[in-house]
N, C-alpha and C positions, 0 to 999 in steps of 0.2 A: 504493499500500499504505499502511496505517496501523499504526503501531506503539504498543504500551502497554507500560510497565515495571510489573511486579509484584513487590513486595518482601515477602517472606515472613518474618515474625519468628520464628513457630513453625510446627511441622508443620500443614498446613492442606489442606482441600478447596477446590479452585476451581470455581466454577461462572461460566461466561461465556455469553453470548448476544447475537447481532447482531439487530437490527431496523431497518426503514426508517421506522417511525412509532411513537411511543408512546402516543398516545391516539386510538383504541385501539391495543394493541400489534399490529403488523402487519408484513408483508414483502412487497415487490413487486420484489425483485432476488434475485440469487443470489450469495451470498458464500462464502468458505472462511477459516476460522481455523486458525492454526497456533500451537503452543506450543513455545517454544524454551529451552534451558537458558541459563545466564548468559552463555555465550560469544555468544549469538545465533545460532549455527550449528548446533549439535546440535538436531535436532528431536525433541521428545518425543511429540508426537501432533498431529493435525489432525482437522478435521470440516469437511464440506461442507454438508450439508442436514438435519441432525437436528433444527434449530429449527423456527420457524414458516415455513410455505411452504418456499422455497428458502434461508431463513438458516441460520446456524450456532448449534451449542450444544456446550459441554463441560458434562458432567455425570459427577461422580465415581462416581455409582452404576452407571454403565456404562463410564465412561472411566478406567481405572486410572492413566492417565498424569497425571490431573487431582488425584492425592494428591501434594502437594508438601512436600519438607523445608524447613527454613529455607534462605533464600537469594534471589537475584535471577533473575527469569525474563522472558520476552518473549512477549506475545501480539499476532500480526499478524492484520490484517484486510484482504482483497482481494476483488475482484470475481472470480468463480470462474474464468472463462476468460481474465480480464484483457483483454477486448475489448469491454467496454461500461462507461459511467459509471453511477454511482449518486448520485442527486441528494441523498439524505438517508440517513445511516447513524448507528446508535446502538450503543453496546456497553454492555450491562448486566453488571456484575461483581459477585461476592460471594464471600467466602472465610471458611469456617467452621473452628474448631479441631477437630482429630482427637481421638476418644475422649470425646466429650460429647454426652448426649441433647440433641437439638435442633439438630444440625449437619446435618439433612437426609440423613444416610447411616446405614443400618442397620449397626450394629457390634456385636460381642461377643454378648451374651445380649438385645439389644434384639430386640423383635417388630415395631417400626415406628419411623419418625422423621420427623414432618411439619414439623420446622424451628422448633417453638415448644415451650415448657415448659408448655403450657395443657392442662387436662383438659377432657372433655366434647365434644372434636372428633374422637373416633375413636382418638386415640393419646395416651395420658396424660402426665403430667409426668415419668414414669420410662421413657418409650419402651415401654410395654406397650399392646397393642390394645385398645381399648375398643369392642366391637362395637355396630353400630347396631341389631341384633336378635339373639335366640337362638331358634333352632328345634330342637325335640326329634324325633329320627326313631327308629324308625318312628312316624309320627303323621299326623294329618289335615292337610288344607290349612290354611296359615297366611299371611296378607297383611300385609306391611310397606308401608303406603300413605303417600301424601305426602312422600316422600323426596326429596332433590335432591342434585345435584352441584354444589357451590358452596362455595369458589371453583374456579376452573379448575384442574384437575389433582388434585381430591379423588378419593379411592377409598375408597368405603363397604365395611365387612367386617361379614359377618354370622356369627355363631358357629353352628355345627351339632353338636349333641351326639348321637351315635349309640350307643344303648344295646344295639342288636342288629343283625346285618348287614341292610341295608336298601338299596332302590333309591331315589334321590334325584332329584326333578324340580324344577327352579327356573327360573321365567321372569320376564322384566321386560315391563312394560307402561307406558303413560302412564295409562291407567285400567283397572285389573284388572276392574272390573264391566263395562265396555263392551268391553274386550279390545282397545284400540287402542294405536298407536304412531306418533308422529311425532318421536322422537328416536333417536339411534343410541348403544346400550350395547354394553358388552364385559364379560363375566363370566369369572371364574377361579375354580377350585376348588383349594384347598390343604389339605395335610394339616396336623398339629399341629407339624411340623417345619418348615413354611414350603415345602415341596416342591410346585411345581404338579403337579396331577394331570391337569387338562384345562382347556379354555377353549372358549367360544363366543362367536361375533360376531353373526350375522344368522340363527340358526337360529329364532327366533321370528316374531312379526308384525312385517312391515315390516323395519326394521333393528334391532328389538328382539331379545334374546338368549334361548336356551333350552337347558337341559341336560336331555336326554330319555333314560331308561335304555333305551329302544327302540333308540337309535342310538349312545349314548354309553357304551362299556364302563366308562369311569372313574366313572359315576354309582352303581356298586355300592361300598356302604362298609361296611368291618367296623367293629365297635365302636370308638369313639374320639372325638376332637374334630377338627373340620374347619372350614374358613373358606371363605366365599364372598365374593368381592371384586367389587363393581359399579363401573365407571368409565365415562366418556364416551369413545367411540371416539376415539383420537388424543390424549386427555387435553389437548384445546386448545379445549374449549367447555363452556359451562354447560348443566345440564340442570334446569330450573326445578322440575320435577316428574317422580318416576317411582314405580311400585310395583312390589315384587318378590313373587311368589307361590311358596311352598314346598309341596310335597307329598311323600309318601314311601310306600312299602310294603315289607313284610317280604320278605325274599329266600327263594328256594326254596320258594315256596308256589304252588300251582295257584290261578289267578284273580287274580293281581297284575298281569296285563297285559304281562308281561315273558316272552318266550320263553326257557325255561331249558333247554336241551338236556342240560345237564350233570346234571340230576335227571330226564331221561327225557321231558320234556314234548316233544309234537310241535306243540303250538299252545298259545295263551294268549289268549283274547279279553276278559280283564278280569272274567269271571264263572264261575261253576261251574253254569251252566244248561244242562240237557239238551236236545238237539235243535237247537241253534243252529249246529252245525258243528263245535265243540269241546267235548269231553265235560267233566264234573265233575272228571275226573283229567287234563285237558289232553291228551287224545288225539283225533285227529282222527275225527270222525263221517261217515261217508260213503265213497264210492269214492276210492282213491288210487292212483297209479302212481309208480315210482322211476326216476329217470334212470339207465338202464343203458348204460354205454358198449360199443362205439361206437354213437352215435346222432347222428352230425353230418351226415347227409344224409337224403333222403326214403326211400331204399331201407332205412335202418336205424332209422327214427323209431319211438319208443315209442308203441304203440296205446292211445288212449283210446276207450272204449266207451260211457261213460255221462255224461251232462251233469252238471256239479257236481263232477267229479274234480278233486283236487288232485295237482299233479306236484311231488315233492320232488326237487330237483336242485341241481347245483353247476356253476359255470362254472370249471372247472380241468382242465388248467393254463390260463394267459393265452391267449386267442385261441380257447378252447373254445366250441363251440356245440351246443345240444341241440334236436333235433327231436322233434315229437310228431305223430301223425297222427289226425285226426278225420274220421268220415264223416257227410255230411248228406244229407236227401232234397232233392228239387227244390224251390227256393225257400227253402232253409233259411238258418241264420244261425250265426255263431260268435262268442262273446264270451270274450275272455281277458284276464288281468292277472297281474302279479307283485307279491309282497310277501315278508315274512318269515314269514308264518303268524299274526303277532299284531298285523296292520294297520300295521306300519311299513315302510320300505323298507331292505334290507341294502345294497344298492349300485346304482350306476345301470345299469339294464338296457335293453334294446332288443328289441322283439318285431317279428315279420313274420309274416304270413300268406301263404302261397304257394298258388297254384291247384293243380288236380288233376294238371297235368303235372309238378309238383314243381319248377318253374323260374320261372313267371310270378307277379309281385308282385301280390297282391291288395289288402293293407293293411298299413300299418306304424306303429309308435309309439315315441316316446322316453320322454317325461316326463308323459303325460296321467294316469298313475296316482297314488298317494301318493308324496310326495316326488319322487325322480327315478326311480321306478319307472314301467312301461309299462301302457297300458290300450288294447286295441283295443275299441271300442265299435261294434257294427254298426248300420247305419241311417245317420242324417243325418250323424254326424261321420266314421265310417269306412264309407262306401257299399260299398267292396269286400267287407265282411264280412257282407253280407246280400243276399237274392235271389239266392242261389247256384244253380248248376246242380248237379244231384246228383253225388256223388262224393266222393273223400277229399282233404282239404285238409292243410296242414302248418303248424303253429304252431312257430316257431323262436325260441329264447331265446338271447341272447348279452350280454355286458357292452358298454356303450356304448364304453368305452376298451378298446383291444386289450391293455392291461397289467393290467387289473383281474380279480381272482378272487373268488369268494364263493358261500355257499349261497343258494338263492331257493326260494320256493313259486310254482307256476304254478296259477293258478285257470282252468278252461275250462268253459264252459257253451255248449250248442248245442241246435238243435231245428228243428222244421218251421215254416212259416209260420202264424201265428195272431195274432189280435187280443188284446191283453193281455201280449205277452211282452217289452214296452219296445223293440221293433225296428220302426221304421217300413218297411213293406214295400209291394210293388206293390199299388196300390188303396187303401192306408191314407192318411188325411190326418194322422193322429197315432197314438202308442201310448205311453201313460203307465204301461204295466204292469199294468193292471187293466181290468176290463170294467164299472166303475161309471159310471153317468151322473152328470152335474151338477159334475164337477170339470174341465171343460175339454175332455174327450175322451171322447166317449159309448161305449156298449157296443159299437158297431160300429166303433170307431176313426176316428170323423169328428169335425171340429171342432165344440165348442160354444162360440160367440163369447162372449168376455168384454164385448164392446162392439161395437155396429153404427154405422158412420159413413157418412153419405150425401154423395156428390160430385157436382157442385161443392158445396162447403161451407166455412163460416167456421172460424177457428180454434177447436179444442176441445182442452183439456187433460184427460186422462182418468187417474183415479188406479186404477191396476191392482193395487194391493196390494203383493204380493210375488212372488218367484219362489222356491218352497219345496214340494216338494223340489227339488233343484239339476237334476233332469232335466225340470222342468215346461216346457211350451211354452204360451204364451198366444196366443190367436188373436183377432183383430179382423176382423169381416166389413166390407168396402168395398162399397157399393151405389152405382154410377156411373149416374146418370140420362142425362147427356149427356157427350160427349167431354171429359175433364178432366186436368189435371196434378195429381199428388198429392205432398204433402209431408209427410213423417213423421219424427219423431225421438223417441228415448227419453231419460229424465232420471231420476236417483234423487232429485233435489229440485228444486222449482219455485221457491222463494224464499230465495237466488237460484238460478237455472238451474246446476244442477250435476250431477256424475256421478262416483260413486266405485266403480262396477262396470263390468263388461265385458259388454256385450250384443251379440246379432246379430239383425237383421230380416231377414225373407225376404218377399217378395211372390209370390203364387201366382194362377194363373188360377182360374176358378170351380170347377174340380174339385177344388182343394186339393192337388193333387199335382204340376202342371205349374209348375215354378218360373220366374218371369219375370225375377228378379233378387234381389240380397241386399246387405246392408252390414253391415260389422263396426264400425269406429270413425270413421265420417266426421262423427259429432256431436260433442257436448261430450266432452273426455277421451277414454275408451274407450267411449262410448255411440254408439248408432248414428243414422245420418241417411240417408233416401232424399229426395233433392231433384231435382224434375224438370227443374230448369234444367242439371243435370249428369248425371242418370240417364235415358237415354233409355227405359228400361223402365218408368219411372213416367208415361208419357203413356198414359192408359187411354181406351179406347172405352167406350161404354155396355155395362154388365153387372156381374156380381159378381166380387169379388177377396177373396182373403184375406191379411192381413198377420200374419206371426206374429213373437213375440218370444220369446227364449231367452237364457240366460246362455252366453257365447260358447262355452265348451268343456263345458257342461253338467256341471261339477264343482264348482260353487259356488252358494250361494243368494244372492239379492238382496233385502234387507230392505225397500226402499222401491222402487216402479217407477211411473213416469208415462209416457204417450204424448202427444206434441203432434201433432195432426193438422189439416191444411186442404188444400183442393183449389180450384183455379181453373180457370175454363172456357177451353177452347182457343179462339184465334183472338181474343183480345181484349187490347189494350193495358192494362196493369196486372195481369196474370197472373204476373208475375216470370220469364216465360221469353220471350227474344228471338225473334220470329217475323216471317217475311216481309220487309217493308221496315223493320221496327223498327231502330233503331240501339242502343236500350237498353230495359229494363223493370225498374224499381225497385219494382214492385208497387203502384204508386198512380197516380192521374191528376192528381197536383199538379205544377203548374209551379214553377220556381224552386229545384228541389233537385238539379239536374244532368241530370234526365230529364223531359221535359216532358209535358203531357197527351195528346200523340199518339206517345209512346214515341221522340222524337228527342233526342239530346244536346243539352244546354244547356252551353255552355263556360262555365267560370268566368271566362275572359278570352279575348280574341282578340288575336293578334299578326300583324302584316303584315310580310313578308320579302321583298326586303331592305328594313331600315328601322332607325330609330335604337334604341338599347336602351330596353327597357320592363321595369319592375318591378311585379309584381303582390304587394303587400305586405299583412300581415295576414290571411293565409289559414289555414284549419285543416283537420286530419282529425279529424272529429267528427260522426257516431259512428264507434266502431271499425270498421274494415273499408272506410271511405269511401275512394273513389279520384277525386280531382278531374282534371277533364279541361280543357285549354287548347287553343283551335283556332289553327292556325298557317296563315294564307293566304299562299302563296309565289306571286309574280307573276312572277318570274324566277329562273332557277338560282341558288341562294344557299347559303353555309354558315351554319348556325344554330347558335349557342352557348346552351346553357341551363343554368343553375346554382340550386341551392336554398340556402338560409340560414336561420337563425333570425331574423337581423337583417341584411338586405342593406346597410344603411348601415354598420353596425360590422363587417360581414363576419364573423359568428361562427356557429357551428354547435355546438348542444348536442341535435340531434334525429338521427333515423336515418331516412332518405328512400330511395326507389327512384323512378327516372324511367323511363318507357318511352315510345318514339315509335312511333306508329302511323300507316299511310297511310289513306287515305279508306275503304278497304274493310275496315279493322280488323285488317290484317296487321301484326304487330309488326315494325318496321324495326330496332330497337336498344333497348338497356336500359343503364343505369348505376345502380350501387349507391353505393359510396363514392369516386368519382373526385373529388369535391369536398373541401371542407374538413372534416376528421374524418370523421363519418359522413354528411355531406350528398353530394349527387349533382351531376355535372357531365358534360354532353355537350359534348365540345371537338373542333371540327373538325380540330385539328392532330393528334389521335390517333384519332379516330372517324370512319371513312370514311362511315358512314351519315349524318353530319351534313350531306352535300352533298345538297340536295334540289332536285328538279326542280319546275317550276310545278305547283301543285294545292293540295288541302287535307290537311292533317296534324293529328294530335292529339297532344299531350304529356299524360300521365297520371302524376300525382304520389300517391305512396301511402306509408304507413308500411310499413318493413321488416317482413315477415311478417304485415302486416295484422292485428296483435293488440294496437295500442296507440293512444292518442289523440295527435295532435300539435296542442297547443293554439294554437300560431302558427308559421307559416313564411312565407318569402317565395321568390319564384321570379323569376329575372332572365333575360330573353330579350335576345339581340343577334345581329345577322347581318353578313354581309360578302359582297360580290359575288364570283363565281368567276373563275378564270383572269385574276387581276389581281395584278401585283405590289404588296405592301404590305397585303395582306389577313391576314397573319399565318399563311398556310398555304402550306407550300412544295409547289409544283405542278410536278413534273418534266416532265409532258406539255408545258408551255409553255416549257420550258427553264430554270426556276428550280432552283437548288440551295441556296437559303436564302430565308427571308421572315421578316424580323424585325418586320412590322406597319407598316413605314413605307418611304418612298423617299428616305430620308436617307442620303448617302454618307459614308463615314468611320467607320462604326460596325460594320464587319465584314461588312455585306451591303449591296451599292450600290443605286442607284435602279432597276437593272433586275433585282434579286434574284439577283445573282451575288456570290459570295465576293469578298472583298477583305482585304488586310492578311496578317498571319503565320499562314497556314493551310495545312496540307498535308492533301490529300484521299486517302482510300484508293483503291488499284487491286487488284481481285480477279485471282487468287486470292491471299489472305492469310490462309489458314486454320490456319497453324501456323508454328512458329519459323523453318522453312526458307524459307518464302515471306513473311515478316513485311515490312510496308511500313516503310522507314527514316523515321522522324520528321524527320531532319535535325538533331537536338539532339545536340550533342557537347562542349559546354561550358556552364559555369553559366549559367542563364537560363531562359527558358520557351519552349516551342513548344505551338501549338494544332493538333490534327489533328482530322479529322471523317470520319465514314464512315456506311454505312447497315447495320443489322443486318437482313438478310432473314429473313422468316418461316420457320420450321421448323427452327431450330437453327444458324443461321450464327455464325461466330466470326471477329473481326478481330484480327489480331496486328500489333503495332508494335514497333520497336526503338529503342533511345537508347544513347548512349555516355557513360559517365561518364569523365571526362578524369583525368590523373594528379593525385594528391592525393586523389581520392575526393569524394564528395559525398552528400547525402541527397535522395532524390527525393520530390516531392509529385504525386499523380495525382487529377484530378478530371473527372467527367464531367457533361454537362449537356445540356439540350435546345434551348436558344436561344442561337444565336451572338451574342456580345456580352454575354451576361448569364449569367455562370458561376455565379451564385446561383439561377437559375430552372431547375429540373429539366424542367418542360414536360410532365409526364406519362408521361416514359418510365421503364423499370424496367431498369437495367444490373447486372451483376457484372463486376468486374475481378480479374485475377491478375498478380502479378509474379515473374518468372523471372530466374535468372542464366543465364550462357551455357552451363552444363552441364545445364539443364532443370530444375534444383531450384526449387520453388516458395519464394519467400521471404515472401509476404504475400498477402491476399485480403480483399476487401470486396464486401458485397452492397449494403446501404443505408446511407446517411448517417444515416437515422432518419426514422421516420413524421412527417409525410407525404411526405417527400423520399426517392423511391426510386432516385435516382442514387447514384453510388458515389464514395468518396475514400479514399486511404490514403496514410500517410507511412511511408518505410522508410529506414534508413541507421544509421550511415554505410556507404556502398557503396564498394568497391574500385574501382579504375580497370578498365574492360572494358565489354562489351556487355551489355544487359539487355532483357528483352522484357515486353511488356505484352498480356495476352489480354482483350478486351472480348467479353461475351455478354449475351443477355437471360437474367435470373435464373432462369428455368425451363430445365432442360436439354432439355426436349422443344421449346422454341423458342417465339418469339412468334407470335401469329396474323395478324400483317400487319407489314410492313416499318416500320421507324422509324429515323430519323436521330438521331446523336448528336454531341457534340463532346467533346474531352478536352484538358485541359492539363496538359502534362507539364513539370514545373518542377524544376531541379537547383539546389541551394544549398550 
């Protein structure tokens, strides 16, 4: 614990903050601060993690206890759980006088206080707000562009002068013209008294913010002055640039885009146009039905007889569900969605479509509509809502949450099968909602190809323009002359290859309706990729095929779209697909790149085992995704040890590798990610049973973790040792060993025949609880070494020791190599200390990365019997047995 005295000469506000680095300000530990009165005992307040990360912060704006009268106080700093060290800690302190503008606390008649007496920064020299901009409402759109949050913690205020009751809309962007957002803003709306009326975090694009009168009741403002505050979320980062866009409309006016039931509106689509479903007086045009209770099952469903009907309903009370009945002819379809009647979503709905028996689910949707509302789209997305047998079906509306209530509008459309209804039905290849030719889907609902590709064929990148409207499906015809493998992917930019949209590709047979396969997001980011080396359906025989591309949910446009296509002949080395006797296929006939001209693996290096250690230095993973293979020729059964470094001589690791061991058939024998130093890899025969290899050929594969980064330099070190031999460093119980320290030297704890020697007590099972604990033999001040095996699957070993009269302190330490208590040896233990009543006194899992053995010190202990429990760190148990040793020391 660190203690700092604070001497207060006159009433003051105390600001205090912990950090673990100051340039830049950061925190990688968990602290706790406490504030005490002059006696050092009376605690006035404390904080755990209100600062950066898990560091601590006293802020008198929120911590009343940090307003101090004259006198002496104490601030203490400690690690939160007092169970870990902190390598570096700083304490920042500031105290400002009470009752003074510039003290960082808003007092009296002050509207703001930014801690200085400067004008022009949003808060003037008298602590009165200086707006970053002024907007008059009702009024047209107004943008305040090129604003910033700098320094960290700045909060920009915009004044809103409301002359008549209005609805306010305010939205943040990075670029208001392009409507993009790659920052995280937070906006708050206050009245003139400083009372917060409402907030928004991520209602806008990305992590930008939006106050929307269709969903935010507080956006209706009476005449007066208001303030919009823009800040960085968390107030702990800079925003180099942001734009804020204001707009407003008069209240209680039809056509303002806000549904106002209080003035008799049944809808408001933002205009007063006749014949668009909402009349010039904001009344519904067309057929309507009303949710009439009880209608919570098929037998009592509200009947809808006309396509285009609006259902006005309410989920009330919580848990309520409303059923509507719709009758369709053979081959018919049903489309249904929810909103508030003005294009916004009132609450999170859930829609289901139930078949004619009133019980079988045909389709369902949660959030495919506007906001968190629902939309059942018949055809490709909701296949169960199209091509229906004749009869009556049931649309059910409920809230997603069992505790939510609210009003909704249900839109229902339905009809008979026909080209041009935007439903892909039996026999149709497409349906774009019209019967116009030349737009990608002709008058008979057949594909009009945007491009034709001949396979086999070289790489072609095709500019497909855009997907607009959102429901558009783009088709590419694939003409296959001889058996070929197809590779296809979507992109939204080609320089560099990138993807900012979510696409879906489907591959169809010649009829354009028999789907062979599809892909959503196997390409770049959320773009699509069909690759014949992993997608079996992309192996094509001679004939015609169709490849279609669409926005994944058909509810968003794609501004820019490209398709990359190529196809390789079947049965040929260099076609990217491993076939027949090929060991590899990297798509070329070039030797020296890991796969030779006959598609056989070229090893980066060859190691013969048993044999002397061998290092392959100066290797690299370049390009991204490369996987280096090393051949291991095993002439006699052996243990193989393999480890990666970025410099084997210095023994350092600043890279992240994964190594995999394969037999000669390509079957993976074992894998290691971070068994070595830091994020390097290690196959260690003392812990990895698969490292015992019979004679034959094996392959070691080295790759970057996740295969998404370059490794400019790495070294890999091979070594091996004979099996069933004392001194090989691997304990082999089958030949009678109970230790193996890598030598045949006597007197070091493990003798020349690999048997224990010296001061060692071995466990005897059962010893799984305190009543069956093995006695360590320790009953006086001194040290005793015990050893055992933690069996796979959840074994626990218990040991006892006796503290003599006069008491003492116990030190416990586990390790993996007898005679080397500082060597953990790849094991991972957890230990507990109990007294004779079964009360837990202490516990430890890891000494500290990368040492996963355990250590603890506890005392002073009174005379008596104590127990130590040893387990694998995971309560579900280790996957294989492992030996451990533990020193019990009393002092």
